[in-house]
SETI-986469 format. One record per residue (C-alpha): z, x, y; residue in three letters; residue number from 1. Coordinates in pm, 1 decimal, always signed. Layout:
BEGIN
Z	X	Y	ALA	NUM
...
***
This chain:
BEGIN
+2906.3	-3641.1	+8139.3	UNK	1
+2946.3	-3263.9	+8118.9	UNK	2
+3093.1	-3140.5	+7792.2	UNK	3
+3434.6	-2984.0	+7851.5	UNK	4
+3415.0	-2759.0	+7544.3	UNK	5
+3230.3	-2490.2	+7741.7	UNK	6
+3492.8	-2498.7	+8016.7	UNK	7
+3774.5	-2467.9	+7762.4	UNK	8
+3601.6	-2171.5	+7595.8	UNK	9
+3565.5	-1993.8	+7931.5	UNK	10
+3930.3	-2053.6	+8013.4	UNK	11
+4037.1	-1913.5	+7675.5	UNK	12
+3826.6	-1601.3	+7738.6	UNK	13
+3984.4	-1559.8	+8082.9	UNK	14
+4336.7	-1581.4	+7937.6	UNK	15
+4250.0	-1328.4	+7666.7	UNK	16
+4097.5	-1094.1	+7926.2	UNK	17
+4408.8	-1105.2	+8145.7	UNK	18
+4634.9	-1032.6	+7847.5	UNK	19
+4408.1	-749.0	+7733.5	UNK	20
+4399.2	-581.7	+8075.9	UNK	21
+4773.4	-625.5	+8134.5	UNK	22
+4884.2	-494.0	+7795.0	UNK	23
+4632.3	-207.7	+7779.5	UNK	24
+4719.7	-102.5	+8135.8	UNK	25
+5093.2	-113.5	+8069.3	UNK	26
+5051.2	+83.4	+7747.3	UNK	27
+4843.5	+351.1	+7920.5	UNK	28
+5084.4	+378.2	+8215.2	UNK	29
+5425.3	+351.0	+8048.2	UNK	30
+5342.7	+411.6	+7683.8	UNK	31
+5298.3	+725.4	+7478.4	UNK	32
+5035.1	+978.0	+7585.4	UNK	33
+4712.0	+945.1	+7389.7	UNK	34
+4738.6	+1314.9	+7317.3	UNK	35
+5024.4	+1225.5	+7084.3	UNK	36
+4766.6	+1170.4	+6811.2	UNK	37
+4565.9	+907.7	+6632.7	UNK	38
+4872.4	+682.2	+6606.2	UNK	39
+4867.5	+606.8	+6979.5	UNK	40
+4496.3	+529.0	+6962.4	UNK	41
+4550.0	+294.8	+6666.8	UNK	42
+4811.5	+97.1	+6860.1	UNK	43
+4600.1	+81.2	+7176.5	UNK	44
+4286.0	-34.6	+6995.6	UNK	45
+4489.0	-275.3	+6778.7	UNK	46
+4644.7	-431.5	+7089.2	UNK	47
+4301.9	-470.4	+7249.3	UNK	48
+4161.0	-642.8	+6938.8	UNK	49
+4465.0	-868.8	+6897.6	UNK	50
+4444.1	-980.6	+7261.0	UNK	51
+4068.3	-1033.0	+7238.2	UNK	52
+4130.2	-1262.3	+6939.5	UNK	53
+4320.0	-1497.6	+7172.1	UNK	54
+3979.7	-1625.0	+7287.3	UNK	55
+3894.9	-1738.7	+6932.9	UNK	56
+3922.2	-2088.9	+6782.5	UNK	57
+4265.6	-2249.4	+6776.1	UNK	58
+4263.1	-2279.3	+6395.2	UNK	59
+4305.8	-1899.1	+6376.5	UNK	60
+4619.2	-1901.2	+6594.3	UNK	61
+4841.6	-1822.7	+6295.6	UNK	62
+4645.0	-1509.7	+6204.9	UNK	63
+4640.3	-1394.6	+6567.3	UNK	64
+5016.9	-1430.3	+6598.9	UNK	65
+5059.2	-1244.7	+6268.2	UNK	66
+4846.1	-960.0	+6404.2	UNK	67
+5068.5	-931.8	+6712.2	UNK	68
+5381.5	-932.2	+6496.0	UNK	69
+5236.8	-661.2	+6271.4	UNK	70
+5155.6	-443.7	+6575.1	UNK	71
+5511.1	-481.3	+6704.2	UNK	72
+5656.8	-373.6	+6370.1	UNK	73
+5407.6	-89.2	+6322.0	UNK	74
+5458.7	+66.6	+6665.6	UNK	75
+5794.6	+243.0	+6601.3	UNK	76
+5678.3	+359.0	+6258.2	UNK	77
+5354.3	+510.9	+6384.1	UNK	78
+5505.3	+675.6	+6694.6	UNK	79
+5821.3	+818.5	+6536.2	UNK	80
+6009.7	+999.9	+6687.2	UNK	81
+5863.8	+886.7	+7023.7	UNK	82
+6106.5	+631.1	+7168.6	UNK	83
+6011.0	+520.5	+7516.9	UNK	84
+5761.6	+231.7	+7531.4	UNK	85
+5641.5	+104.8	+7194.9	UNK	86
+5481.7	-237.1	+7248.4	UNK	87
+5103.6	-228.9	+7239.2	UNK	88
+5104.4	-601.9	+7317.4	UNK	89
+5340.8	-782.3	+7552.5	UNK	90
+5162.9	-1061.2	+7738.9	UNK	91
+4957.9	-1124.5	+7426.0	UNK	92
+5274.2	-1199.3	+7226.2	UNK	93
+5367.6	-1474.6	+7471.2	UNK	94
+5025.6	-1640.7	+7455.9	UNK	95
+4998.8	-1601.9	+7077.5	UNK	96
+5338.0	-1768.4	+7036.0	UNK	97
+5239.6	-2053.8	+7263.8	UNK	98
+4909.4	-2111.5	+7080.0	UNK	99
+5081.3	-2109.1	+6741.6	UNK	100
+5335.1	-2364.9	+6857.3	UNK	101
+5081.4	-2584.3	+7033.9	UNK	102
+4788.9	-2592.4	+6791.2	UNK	103
+4921.0	-2539.2	+6437.8	UNK	104
+5079.5	-2786.0	+6199.8	UNK	105
+5450.5	-2752.1	+6133.8	UNK	106
+5447.1	-2517.2	+5833.3	UNK	107
+5184.0	-2270.8	+5965.6	UNK	108
+5349.4	-2280.7	+6308.1	UNK	109
+5691.7	-2193.0	+6163.4	UNK	110
+5538.5	-1914.7	+5953.7	UNK	111
+5371.9	-1770.8	+6264.9	UNK	112
+5701.4	-1788.3	+6454.3	UNK	113
+5888.5	-1606.1	+6177.5	UNK	114
+5620.8	-1333.1	+6174.7	UNK	115
+5647.0	-1273.4	+6548.8	UNK	116
+6027.7	-1280.3	+6549.4	UNK	117
+6033.0	-1028.5	+6264.7	UNK	118
+5797.1	-802.0	+6456.4	UNK	119
+6010.2	-822.1	+6772.5	UNK	120
+6330.8	-745.1	+6581.5	UNK	121
+6166.0	-453.6	+6400.1	UNK	122
+6029.3	-313.6	+6727.3	UNK	123
+6381.6	-309.1	+6869.9	UNK	124
+6580.0	-190.9	+6563.5	UNK	125
+6356.3	+58.3	+6382.9	UNK	126
+6340.4	+328.2	+6656.5	UNK	127
+6597.6	+605.4	+6643.5	UNK	128
+6872.5	+638.8	+6903.2	UNK	129
+6903.2	+260.4	+6926.4	UNK	130
+7242.2	+236.2	+6761.7	UNK	131
+7410.3	+161.4	+7091.6	UNK	132
+7168.6	-120.5	+7173.4	UNK	133
+7355.8	-431.7	+7283.4	UNK	134
+7275.3	-699.7	+7025.5	UNK	135
+7300.9	-968.1	+7294.2	UNK	136
+7012.5	-809.9	+7480.9	UNK	137
+6818.7	-800.9	+7153.3	UNK	138
+6874.2	-1172.7	+7099.4	UNK	139
+6766.3	-1251.2	+7455.0	UNK	140
+6454.2	-1033.4	+7425.8	UNK	141
+6352.8	-1189.8	+7095.3	UNK	142
+6420.9	-1541.4	+7226.2	UNK	143
+6227.7	-1494.9	+7549.9	UNK	144
+5929.3	-1312.8	+7398.3	UNK	145
+5901.1	-1500.8	+7068.6	UNK	146
+6093.1	-1826.8	+7045.7	UNK	147
+6052.0	-1963.9	+7398.6	UNK	148
+5666.3	-1961.3	+7415.1	UNK	149
+5650.0	-2120.9	+7070.9	UNK	150
+5890.5	-2398.4	+7174.6	UNK	151
+5695.2	-2459.9	+7495.7	UNK	152
+5377.6	-2493.7	+7290.4	UNK	153
+5537.6	-2748.0	+7055.5	UNK	154
+5680.1	-2943.3	+7348.7	UNK	155
+5350.2	-2947.2	+7535.2	UNK	156
+5159.3	-3081.7	+7236.6	UNK	157
+5422.5	-3344.1	+7156.3	UNK	158
+5432.8	-3457.6	+7518.4	UNK	159
+5053.7	-3477.8	+7539.5	UNK	160
+5043.6	-3686.3	+7220.6	UNK	161
+5322.0	-3910.3	+7352.0	UNK	162
+5138.5	-3969.7	+7680.2	UNK	163
+4816.0	-4042.4	+7491.0	UNK	164
+5001.9	-4296.7	+7275.0	UNK	165
+5146.7	-4462.1	+7585.9	UNK	166
+4802.4	-4480.4	+7744.3	UNK	167
+4651.0	-4630.6	+7430.7	UNK	168
+4935.6	-4882.5	+7407.9	UNK	169
+4886.9	-4977.8	+7773.3	UNK	170
+4512.2	-5012.0	+7724.7	UNK	171
+4567.6	-5229.0	+7418.9	UNK	172
+4817.0	-5443.6	+7611.0	UNK	173
+4570.5	-5489.5	+7895.5	UNK	174
+4294.0	-5569.4	+7649.4	UNK	175
+4513.9	-5828.3	+7475.2	UNK	176
+4605.8	-5985.8	+7807.7	UNK	177
+4243.7	-5991.2	+7919.6	UNK	178
+4142.8	-6140.1	+7584.2	UNK	179
+4412.4	-6408.8	+7615.1	UNK	180
+4289.0	-6497.2	+7964.6	UNK	181
+3929.8	-6501.6	+7842.3	UNK	182
+4017.6	-6733.6	+7553.8	UNK	183
+4206.4	-6964.2	+7788.8	UNK	184
+3909.1	-6975.8	+8026.0	UNK	185
+3668.7	-7041.5	+7737.8	UNK	186
+3888.9	-7319.6	+7603.0	UNK	187
+3916.9	-7479.9	+7946.2	UNK	188
+3543.8	-7453.3	+8001.4	UNK	189
+3481.1	-7607.0	+7660.3	UNK	190
+3712.1	-7897.7	+7744.3	UNK	191
+3538.3	-7956.8	+8076.1	UNK	192
+3196.2	-7929.8	+7914.5	UNK	193
+3295.4	-8180.1	+7645.8	UNK	194
+3424.7	-8426.0	+7904.9	UNK	195
+3108.6	-8390.3	+8112.2	UNK	196
+2892.3	-8441.8	+7807.2	UNK	197
+3087.1	-8738.9	+7671.6	UNK	198
+3141.0	-8926.4	+7997.9	UNK	199
+2915.5	-8825.9	+8286.5	UNK	200
+2601.3	-8756.8	+8086.4	UNK	201
+2633.4	-9096.7	+7919.6	UNK	202
+2654.9	-9280.7	+8251.2	UNK	203
+2375.2	-9081.3	+8414.9	UNK	204
+2147.9	-9143.6	+8115.9	UNK	205
+2232.1	-9512.9	+8126.5	UNK	206
+2141.3	-9527.0	+8496.9	UNK	207
+1799.6	-9376.7	+8427.2	UNK	208
+1732.0	-9604.6	+8133.3	UNK	209
+1827.7	-9921.7	+8321.3	UNK	210
+1629.2	-9817.5	+8630.0	UNK	211
+1320.9	-9762.1	+8415.7	UNK	212
+1368.4	-10096.2	+8238.4	UNK	213
+1410.9	-10275.8	+8571.2	UNK	214
+1096.0	-10115.6	+8714.0	UNK	215
+888.6	-10213.2	+8413.4	UNK	216
+1020.9	-10571.3	+8428.5	UNK	217
+933.9	-10629.8	+8793.7	UNK	218
+651.5	-10868.1	+8874.1	UNK	219
+351.3	-10743.5	+9064.4	UNK	220
+375.5	-10718.6	+9440.2	UNK	221
+714.0	-10546.9	+9481.4	UNK	222
+612.6	-10191.9	+9586.8	UNK	223
+931.7	-10115.2	+9782.1	UNK	224
+1158.3	-10206.5	+9492.0	UNK	225
+939.4	-10010.1	+9249.9	UNK	226
+961.1	-9702.6	+9470.6	UNK	227
+1339.5	-9733.1	+9484.1	UNK	228
+1370.6	-9767.4	+9109.0	UNK	229
+1136.9	-9472.7	+9056.1	UNK	230
+1354.4	-9267.0	+9290.0	UNK	231
+1661.5	-9365.9	+9084.8	UNK	232
+1484.5	-9255.1	+8765.4	UNK	233
+1380.3	-8919.7	+8916.8	UNK	234
+1728.3	-8857.2	+9054.6	UNK	235
+1889.0	-8934.7	+8720.1	UNK	236
+1654.4	-8693.4	+8540.5	UNK	237
+1727.5	-8421.2	+8798.9	UNK	238
+2099.6	-8487.1	+8763.0	UNK	239
+2072.8	-8448.8	+8383.0	UNK	240
+1888.1	-8116.6	+8423.1	UNK	241
+2156.3	-7988.1	+8661.7	UNK	242
+2423.5	-8112.7	+8424.3	UNK	243
+2268.5	-7921.9	+8132.6	UNK	244
+2266.0	-7599.6	+8337.0	UNK	245
+2629.8	-7658.7	+8430.2	UNK	246
+2718.4	-7713.0	+8064.4	UNK	247
+2547.1	-7385.9	+7970.7	UNK	248
+2749.4	-7208.1	+8239.5	UNK	249
+3074.7	-7363.1	+8118.8	UNK	250
+2990.4	-7253.1	+7764.4	UNK	251
+2969.3	-6892.2	+7885.7	UNK	252
+2591.7	-6872.3	+7918.9	UNK	253
+2402.4	-6754.9	+8222.6	UNK	254
+2024.9	-6768.7	+8245.4	UNK	255
+2019.8	-6845.6	+7873.9	UNK	256
+2177.5	-6512.4	+7769.0	UNK	257
+2531.1	-6444.2	+7649.7	UNK	258
+2732.8	-6144.9	+7766.8	UNK	259
+2607.8	-5821.4	+7611.9	UNK	260
+2814.0	-5647.2	+7344.2	UNK	261
+2868.4	-5268.5	+7371.2	UNK	262
+2607.3	-5050.3	+7203.9	UNK	263
+2492.9	-4689.4	+7185.2	UNK	264
+2443.3	-4687.2	+7563.3	UNK	265
+2823.7	-4705.0	+7588.5	UNK	266
+2887.8	-4396.1	+7373.1	UNK	267
+2943.9	-4172.9	+7678.4	UNK	268
+3221.4	-4403.4	+7798.5	UNK	269
+3377.8	-4394.8	+7451.1	UNK	270
+3366.5	-4012.5	+7444.6	UNK	271
+3517.8	-3991.6	+7794.2	UNK	272
+3818.0	-4193.3	+7672.3	UNK	273
+3847.9	-3960.8	+7372.1	UNK	274
+3847.2	-3649.3	+7592.3	UNK	275
+4106.1	-3805.2	+7822.3	UNK	276
+4332.7	-3843.5	+7519.3	UNK	277
+4303.7	-3466.2	+7459.5	UNK	278
+4037.6	-3447.5	+7186.8	UNK	279
+3715.0	-3259.0	+7276.8	UNK	280
+3390.1	-3416.2	+7160.4	UNK	281
+3022.1	-3322.2	+7168.8	UNK	282
+2726.3	-3561.4	+7132.0	UNK	283
+2387.9	-3438.9	+7008.9	UNK	284
+2079.4	-3661.5	+6988.9	UNK	285
+1757.4	-3591.4	+6795.7	UNK	286
+1420.1	-3755.9	+6786.3	UNK	287
+1435.5	-3933.0	+7120.5	UNK	288
+1598.2	-4275.0	+7169.6	UNK	289
+1411.2	-4583.4	+7056.2	UNK	290
+1476.5	-4952.8	+7093.6	UNK	291
+1702.0	-5078.0	+6814.9	UNK	292
+1773.4	-5432.8	+6702.9	UNK	293
+2074.9	-5564.6	+6890.9	UNK	294
+2282.4	-5611.4	+6574.7	UNK	295
+2214.8	-5251.9	+6460.1	UNK	296
+2297.4	-5116.6	+6807.1	UNK	297
+2633.5	-5297.1	+6810.1	UNK	298
+2712.1	-5193.3	+6450.0	UNK	299
+2647.8	-4822.9	+6527.6	UNK	300
+2877.7	-4839.3	+6829.4	UNK	301
+3158.1	-5005.7	+6631.1	UNK	302
+3125.5	-4749.5	+6351.0	UNK	303
+3142.4	-4463.0	+6602.4	UNK	304
+3445.6	-4625.6	+6764.1	UNK	305
+3628.5	-4650.6	+6429.5	UNK	306
+3541.1	-4293.0	+6322.2	UNK	307
+3645.7	-4142.5	+6657.5	UNK	308
+3972.0	-4337.0	+6652.5	UNK	309
+4046.1	-4195.9	+6305.9	UNK	310
+3963.3	-3843.9	+6430.3	UNK	311
+4208.4	-3887.0	+6718.4	UNK	312
+4485.8	-4021.8	+6497.0	UNK	313
+4447.9	-3803.3	+6189.9	UNK	314
+4241.5	-3500.5	+6299.3	UNK	315
+4365.4	-3148.4	+6366.4	UNK	316
+4272.3	-3140.0	+6735.4	UNK	317
+3944.2	-2947.1	+6696.1	UNK	318
+3616.8	-3052.3	+6854.3	UNK	319
+3450.7	-3366.4	+6716.8	UNK	320
+3076.8	-3340.1	+6655.6	UNK	321
+2868.2	-3660.4	+6695.4	UNK	322
+2506.0	-3633.0	+6581.5	UNK	323
+2263.0	-3920.9	+6641.6	UNK	324
+1919.9	-3881.8	+6481.8	UNK	325
+1629.9	-4123.7	+6535.9	UNK	326
+1376.1	-4102.2	+6255.7	UNK	327
+1060.1	-4293.4	+6184.5	UNK	328
+1217.0	-4533.7	+5935.6	UNK	329
+1591.2	-4497.6	+5995.7	UNK	330
+1861.8	-4401.4	+6241.5	UNK	331
+2141.3	-4167.6	+6127.1	UNK	332
+2486.5	-4132.2	+6282.9	UNK	333
+2708.4	-3841.7	+6170.9	UNK	334
+3061.4	-3776.7	+6299.2	UNK	335
+3248.5	-3463.7	+6185.1	UNK	336
+3605.6	-3363.4	+6272.8	UNK	337
+3872.2	-3123.7	+6148.9	UNK	338
+4117.4	-3265.8	+5897.6	UNK	339
+4483.0	-3287.3	+5995.2	UNK	340
+4783.3	-3345.8	+5776.5	UNK	341
+4814.6	-3699.4	+5624.6	UNK	342
+5056.8	-3948.1	+5774.3	UNK	343
+5196.9	-4292.4	+5714.1	UNK	344
+4903.5	-4472.3	+5875.0	UNK	345
+4659.1	-4365.3	+5600.8	UNK	346
+4637.0	-4726.9	+5479.7	UNK	347
+4487.5	-4839.5	+5812.2	UNK	348
+4232.7	-4557.6	+5781.4	UNK	349
+4127.5	-4686.1	+5437.4	UNK	350
+4076.4	-5032.5	+5582.5	UNK	351
+3870.7	-4885.3	+5867.0	UNK	352
+3648.8	-4691.5	+5625.4	UNK	353
+3604.5	-5004.2	+5414.5	UNK	354
+3497.0	-5188.6	+5729.1	UNK	355
+3240.5	-4916.4	+5803.8	UNK	356
+3091.6	-4946.3	+5455.3	UNK	357
+3076.2	-5326.3	+5484.7	UNK	358
+2895.6	-5307.6	+5819.8	UNK	359
+2637.7	-5067.7	+5677.8	UNK	360
+2592.6	-5271.2	+5359.9	UNK	361
+2500.7	-5580.4	+5565.3	UNK	362
+2190.5	-5396.3	+5687.1	UNK	363
+2100.1	-5237.6	+5353.5	UNK	364
+2198.6	-4889.8	+5476.1	UNK	365
+2390.1	-4597.2	+5328.6	UNK	366
+2741.5	-4477.4	+5419.8	UNK	367
+2921.2	-4154.7	+5324.8	UNK	368
+3285.5	-4099.7	+5420.7	UNK	369
+3491.2	-3807.5	+5296.3	UNK	370
+3585.8	-3442.1	+5327.2	UNK	371
+3326.0	-3164.9	+5321.8	UNK	372
+3318.0	-2888.3	+5062.4	UNK	373
+3514.6	-2650.0	+5287.4	UNK	374
+3814.3	-2884.0	+5271.1	UNK	375
+3875.3	-2850.1	+5646.8	UNK	376
+3637.7	-3110.8	+5787.8	UNK	377
+3593.5	-3486.0	+5744.9	UNK	378
+3251.2	-3645.4	+5785.8	UNK	379
+3138.4	-4003.5	+5837.3	UNK	380
+2763.0	-4042.7	+5793.8	UNK	381
+2578.7	-4374.6	+5808.2	UNK	382
+2209.8	-4456.5	+5797.5	UNK	383
+2040.2	-4781.0	+5900.1	UNK	384
+1683.2	-4854.8	+5787.3	UNK	385
+1432.0	-4938.3	+6060.0	UNK	386
+1075.5	-5057.3	+6067.0	UNK	387
+829.1	-4769.8	+6111.2	UNK	388
+688.3	-4732.2	+6463.0	UNK	389
***
């Protein structure tokens, strides 16, 4: 499945390019003449850089919004006494406000909002000859340019998280229902298999035994009766073989093999579900795949499932990196995600991490779970020993 991170990066660059062209064009057409001095050039170049920064990672959204607010406040000071068109960034302010509201945690998002609102107010109040400015128009301008995009960003993120929660709840409900049906079917099959074994198999075996005893007890010279008894013996043995196959089927076996558990081959499906929930993920494999013991394959999948679920619940929304390395004597799985703010479900995360360590310990492997030195990323790294090939 194609990684969507590249598509998202291209879309972010396109948005930044549109804002850059729109704001720079409007500044050159309606703004101060560049012959006014270095101040006009500073604002133009600053607006271009601030809009270009909109294509950067979402974790820098607060700094980008602060840069736009600073440009708004600096414009009337640098261009005094020019008082016609002062904003070096207009479309960029809207997008910066949206990004701050959508991608930042509550405290950084509020700080970014205050910065942009302060810049908008300063841009409208600092210039001279604005004493007759209607304060109601000022409030509307500040609300539309600063507050509204931020609120839309917060709403969009909350709604996306709510929809993802509903989808997960529906998937869990369907899984529970399917599991209940499966258990009921297994129990019914077990009951039928037990009845067949206890009743029918006993009678069929008895038929074969008595037919064999009767054949051996016949006097010489009864070929027709012997053939009939031999046919009864053969039929009873064939019936027992068919009955054993039927019992295997009722016990959930087919051709001697039970239903396969998910393994590393199902990682792409797991990542697709993660991306659908709104969290980008990238899988990198090293060393070329090799055949793993079934128990190790299942354990790696379950560990990846637990780590990705924790990243979705407690991460900061950044891209999740999954690295799978096949080495000569071990296989390493590393999952790294950005750390979000803690919440009330931290206890379930501790239980999940304890489960990961227990799975790895069963195979004599090593597990590392914890934040990295930069304090912004969480890493789960497990290693399973393998026989050298």
